[in-house]
C-alpha positions in Angstrom: 0.0 -0.2 -0.5 2.6 2.6 0.9 4.5 1.8 -2.2 1.3 2.2 -4.4 0.8 5.7 -2.6 4.7 6.5 -3.1 4.5 6.1 -6.7 1.5 8.3 -7.2 3.3 10.6 -5.2 6.5 10.3 -7.8 3.6 10.3 -10.4 1.9 13.7 -9.5 5.0 15.5 -8.8 6.1 14.2 -12.4 2.7 15.5 -13.9 3.2 18.6 -12.0 6.4 19.1 -13.7 5.6 18.8 -17.2 4.7 21.7 -19.7 1.0 20.6 -20.1 0.4 22.1 -16.3 2.6 24.8 -16.8 1.3 26.0 -20.1 -0.1 29.6 -20.5 -1.8 31.3 -23.4 1.5 33.4 -24.2 3.7 30.2 -24.5 1.5 28.8 -27.2 1.4 32.2 -28.8 5.2 32.5 -28.7 5.6 28.8 -30.2 3.2 29.7 -33.0 5.0 32.3 -33.8 8.0 30.6 -33.7 7.1 27.8 -35.8 6.1 30.9 -38.7 9.6 32.0 -38.6 10.8 28.5 -39.3 8.0 28.3 -42.4 9.2 31.5 -43.9 12.6 30.1 -43.8 11.8 26.8 -45.1 9.0 27.6 -47.5 9.7 30.8 -48.5 13.3 31.0 -48.1 13.2 34.3 -46.4 16.5 34.6 -45.0 16.5 31.1 -44.0 20.1 30.9 -42.1 18.6 33.7 -39.8 15.0 32.7 -39.5 15.2 29.2 -39.0 17.8 29.5 -35.7 15.8 32.7 -34.3 12.4 30.7 -35.1 13.3 27.3 -33.4 15.1 30.0 -30.4 11.8 31.4 -29.8 10.0 27.6 -29.6 12.9 26.6 -27.3 12.5 29.8 -25.3 8.9 29.6 -24.6 8.8 25.9 -23.8 6.2 25.8 -20.7 8.3 24.5 -17.8 11.6 25.0 -18.6 12.3 28.2 -16.8 11.1 26.9 -14.0 13.8 24.0 -13.7 16.3 26.5 -13.9 17.1 25.8 -17.8 16.0 29.2 -19.1 18.1 31.4 -21.1 17.8 34.0 -18.3 18.5 31.5 -15.3 22.0 32.1 -14.3 24.1 29.0 -14.8 22.0 27.1 -17.4 23.4 26.0 -20.5 21.7 28.8 -22.7 22.5 31.3 -20.5 26.1 31.0 -20.6 25.8 30.4 -24.5 23.5 34.2 -24.3 26.5 35.9 -22.8 28.0 36.5 -26.1 25.2 38.2 -27.1 24.9 40.0 -23.7 28.7 41.1 -24.3 28.6 41.6 -27.9 30.8 38.8 -28.8 28.6 37.9 -31.1 28.0 40.4 -33.3 31.7 41.5 -33.3 32.4 38.3 -34.4 30.0 38.5 -36.9 31.5 41.2 -38.3 34.8 39.5 -39.0 32.8 37.5 -41.4 31.2 40.0 -42.9 34.6 41.3 -43.5 36.1 38.0 -44.7 33.1 38.1 -47.1 33.0 42.0 -48.5 34.6 43.6 -51.4 34.9 47.4 -51.4 36.4 47.1 -55.0 32.8 49.2 -56.6 33.3 51.5 -53.3 36.8 52.2 -54.2 36.3 52.6 -57.8 33.2 55.3 -57.3 33.5 56.6 -53.9 30.7 58.8 -53.8 28.2 56.0 -54.1 29.2 56.4 -50.3 27.0 59.5 -50.1 24.1 57.0 -50.5 25.0 54.8 -47.7 25.0 58.0 -45.2 21.6 58.8 -46.4 20.4 55.6 -45.9 20.8 56.1 -42.3 18.2 58.7 -42.2 16.4 56.0 -41.1 17.8 56.0 -37.6 17.7 59.2 -36.7 14.1 59.5 -37.8 12.9 56.2 -35.8 14.9 58.0 -33.0 12.6 60.8 -33.0 9.9 58.9 -33.8 10.2 56.4 -30.8 10.7 59.1 -28.3 7.4 60.9 -29.6 5.7 57.1 -28.8 7.0 57.4 -25.1 10.6 55.6 -25.0 13.2 57.1 -23.2 16.0 58.1 -25.2 18.1 55.1 -24.6 15.3 53.0 -25.5 15.2 55.1 -28.6 18.6 55.4 -29.8 18.2 51.2 -29.7 15.2 51.0 -31.9 16.3 53.6 -34.2 19.8 51.8 -35.2 16.9 49.0 -36.3 16.8 51.4 -39.7 20.7 50.7 -40.7 19.1 46.9 -41.3 21.7 45.6 -39.4 20.9 42.9 -37.0 24.2 42.7 -35.2 24.8 46.2 -34.8 21.0 46.0 -33.4 22.2 43.9 -31.1 25.2 45.6 -30.1 24.0 48.7 -29.6 20.7 47.9 -27.2 22.9 45.1 -25.3 24.9 48.8 -24.1 22.0 51.1 -23.8 18.4 48.7 -23.2 19.3 45.0 -22.9 15.8 44.7 -21.5 14.4 45.4 -25.3 17.3 43.2 -26.8 15.2 40.4 -27.4 11.9 42.4 -29.5 14.9 44.6 -30.9 17.0 42.0 -32.1 13.7 39.8 -34.0 12.3 43.1 -35.5 15.6 43.7 -36.9 15.7 40.7 -38.9 12.7 39.9 -39.8 12.3 43.3 -41.7 15.9 42.4 -43.1 14.2 39.1 -44.2 11.5 41.3 -45.6 14.0 43.5 -47.8 12.7 41.9 -51.0 8.9 42.7 -50.2 9.2 45.7 -48.4 12.0 48.0 -50.5 10.3 47.4 -54.3 7.3 49.6 -53.8 9.0 52.4 -52.4 11.4 52.4 -55.3 8.9 52.6 -57.9 7.2 54.8 -56.0 9.4 57.4 -55.8 11.5 56.8 -59.0 10.2 57.6 -63.1 10.6 54.8 -65.7 13.3 57.2 -67.4 15.3 56.9 -64.3 15.0 53.2 -63.7 16.5 53.1 -67.2 19.7 54.9 -66.6 22.8 52.9 -67.3 25.4 53.8 -65.0 29.5 53.7 -66.5 31.1 50.6 -66.1 33.5 50.7 -62.9 37.1 50.9 -63.2 39.4 47.9 -62.4 41.0 48.2 -58.7 44.6 47.3 -57.7 45.2 44.6 -54.9 47.4 47.7 -53.3 44.5 50.1 -53.0 42.3 47.1 -51.8 45.0 46.3 -49.3 45.3 49.8 -48.7 41.6 50.6 -48.0 40.4 48.7 -45.0 43.8 50.2 -43.0 42.9 53.9 -44.0 39.1 53.1 -43.7 39.2 51.8 -40.2 41.4 54.7 -38.7 39.2 57.0 -40.3 36.1 56.0 -39.5 37.1 55.2 -36.3 38.2 58.9 -35.4 34.9 59.6 -36.3 33.1 57.4 -34.3 35.1 55.5 -31.3 32.2 53.9 -29.8 32.5 51.7 -33.0 35.8 50.8 -32.6 35.1 46.8 -31.7 33.1 46.5 -34.9 34.5 48.4 -37.1 38.2 47.0 -36.2 36.5 43.2 -36.6 35.2 44.4 -40.5 38.2 45.8 -41.7 40.4 43.2 -40.1 38.3 40.7 -42.1 38.7 42.4 -45.1 42.1 42.6 -44.8 42.8 39.2 -44.1 40.6 38.4 -47.4 42.5 41.0 -49.9 46.0 40.7 -48.2 46.5 37.4 -50.2 48.1 36.1 -47.6 45.8 34.9 -45.1 42.9 33.2 -47.0 43.1 30.3 -44.8 42.3 33.1 -41.7 39.6 34.6 -44.4 38.0 31.3 -45.5 37.5 30.4 -41.8 35.9 34.1 -40.8 33.6 33.7 -43.6 32.2 29.9 -43.3 33.0 28.0 -40.2 33.1 31.2 -37.6 30.6 33.0 -39.5 28.2 29.8 -39.7 29.0 28.7 -36.3 28.1 32.5 -34.6 25.0 32.8 -36.7 23.3 29.6 -35.2 24.3 30.9 -31.6 23.0 33.9 -32.0 19.9 33.4 -33.7 19.2 30.4 -31.0 19.6 32.6 -28.0 18.0 35.7 -29.5 15.2 33.7 -30.1 15.1 32.0 -26.9 15.3 35.4 -24.9 11.4 36.3 -26.7 9.6 35.1 -24.3 6.0 35.4 -24.0 6.2 38.1 -20.9 8.6 39.8 -22.4 7.6 39.7 -26.1 3.7 40.1 -26.1 3.4 43.7 -24.9 2.4 47.1 -26.0 6.1 48.2 -26.3 7.0 45.4 -28.7 4.2 46.6 -31.0 5.5 50.2 -31.1 9.0 48.6 -31.6 8.0 46.5 -34.7 6.1 49.6 -36.1 8.9 51.9 -35.4 11.1 49.3 -37.5 8.7 49.0 -40.8 9.1 52.9 -40.5 12.7 52.8 -40.3 13.1 50.6 -43.0 11.0 53.0 -45.2 12.7 55.6 -44.6 16.3 54.2 -45.1 15.1 53.1 -48.4 13.2 56.5 -49.1 16.3 58.5 -48.3 18.6 56.4 -50.2 16.6 56.7 -53.3 15.6 60.5 -52.9 19.1 61.2 -52.2 20.6 59.5 -55.7 17.8 62.0 -57.6 19.7 64.8 -55.6 22.8 63.7 -56.8 21.6 63.2 -60.2 21.1 67.0 -60.0 24.4 68.0 -59.8 26.2 65.3 -61.6 26.9 64.6 -65.6 27.5 61.0 -64.4 24.1 60.0 -63.7 23.3 57.7 -60.9 20.7 55.0 -61.4 18.3 55.9 -57.9 17.3 52.2 -58.0 20.4 51.6 -56.3 19.8 54.1 -53.4 18.1 51.7 -51.4 21.0 49.6 -51.0 22.4 52.5 -48.5 20.5 50.3 -45.9 23.0 47.3 -44.8 21.3 44.5 -45.1 24.3 42.5 -47.3 23.6 41.6 -50.3 20.2 41.0 -50.2 19.5 45.2 -50.7 22.0 45.0 -53.4 20.2 42.3 -55.2 16.7 44.1 -55.0 18.7 47.0 -56.9 19.1 44.7 -59.7 15.9 42.4 -59.4 13.7 45.9 -60.0 16.0 47.4 -62.5 16.1 44.0 -64.4 12.0 44.5 -64.9 12.3 47.4 -66.7 16.1 46.5 -68.5 17.2 43.3 -68.9 20.2 44.2 -70.2 20.9 46.5 -67.4 23.1 45.2 -64.8 22.9 47.3 -61.4 24.4 44.8 -58.6 27.8 45.7 -58.8 27.0 49.2 -58.6 24.5 48.8 -55.9 27.2 46.8 -53.9 29.3 50.4 -53.1 26.4 51.9 -51.2 25.5 48.8 -49.7 28.6 48.1 -48.1 28.7 52.0 -47.0 26.0 51.4 -45.3 27.5 48.4 -43.1 30.2 50.8 -42.2 27.6 53.8 -42.0 25.2 52.1 -39.4 28.3 50.7 -37.2 29.4 54.8 -37.3 25.8 55.7 -36.2 25.8 53.0 -33.4 28.9 54.4 -31.9 27.9 58.0 -32.3 25.0 57.6 -30.2 26.8 54.9 -27.7 29.2 57.7 -27.4 26.4 60.2 -26.9 24.0 58.6 -24.2 26.5 55.7 -23.4 28.3 57.3 -20.2 
């Protein structure tokens, strides 16, 4: 009899620890949300390298009973908590910038340096969203962290949010990566709305050949100049330009290959999983998160519009016309936004190749968003 009672007690205790008794409606909503992310990555191929780990991470972070047993991402000493350390201390974003640098070819920017202005113009989305966030009731630190979503740069968004508004990091990172995945959907209507058919047919002059010496000198000079402007971005900029130097030097190909393949792949999995796991129902299902997603959409639209319109302004003072369709590439979603420039341009002239031209503002946007984050951190982080 006592054995039976003991068995029933153990069974009851086991049942009480299962997710079936601890589940909330918020858990179910977020698990479904995570499944949608995975679906978009697999079925629609919207940035699958980002959405699949993030979506699965959302499912992991919202499994009922996990946090109660001390295994959640915010439970000190748990495996997920140790993995999340790389997010909270900006280790993962820095390593991703190293990989991006090792994949990036700055030749188009070196060959046509005036296109850096398009990358700068697109950063308007960051500061417009900063102002909008304050008007919607966020404090200055939160507004700066939300504004950086406009740079279309997930690692930079995580970097700044971890410093200024860590309590919003999950929502900000999720918004940034979501809109990065939706670049092919968000940008084309804005590009078409702001340009005429004649402008879309503009053919740009072929780019000159850039020498190996220029490619080696560029990351060193660019790092010094940009860090003088924005010391707060030193880690991101150092990793970006170091990765590029490893690529262009010609004598460290093994290191460059590791940075742009194995390293960035591993870090992408970890950052996606842990950011997703941090996005729990109690943090995500709030009015503040809805505002962040609305502001994120506005910031992407504003950044895209600013880049396109600035290209049109540049054409007023230049004999060598710029196809304004490449202005959208000023946001730093590399190379997705540059591909959008090519796709939209190809719809109007199948022999007009804009991809290489668009890569110049695209890589300038990566540098620009990092500089903007450093400026905001320098002003507000003390």
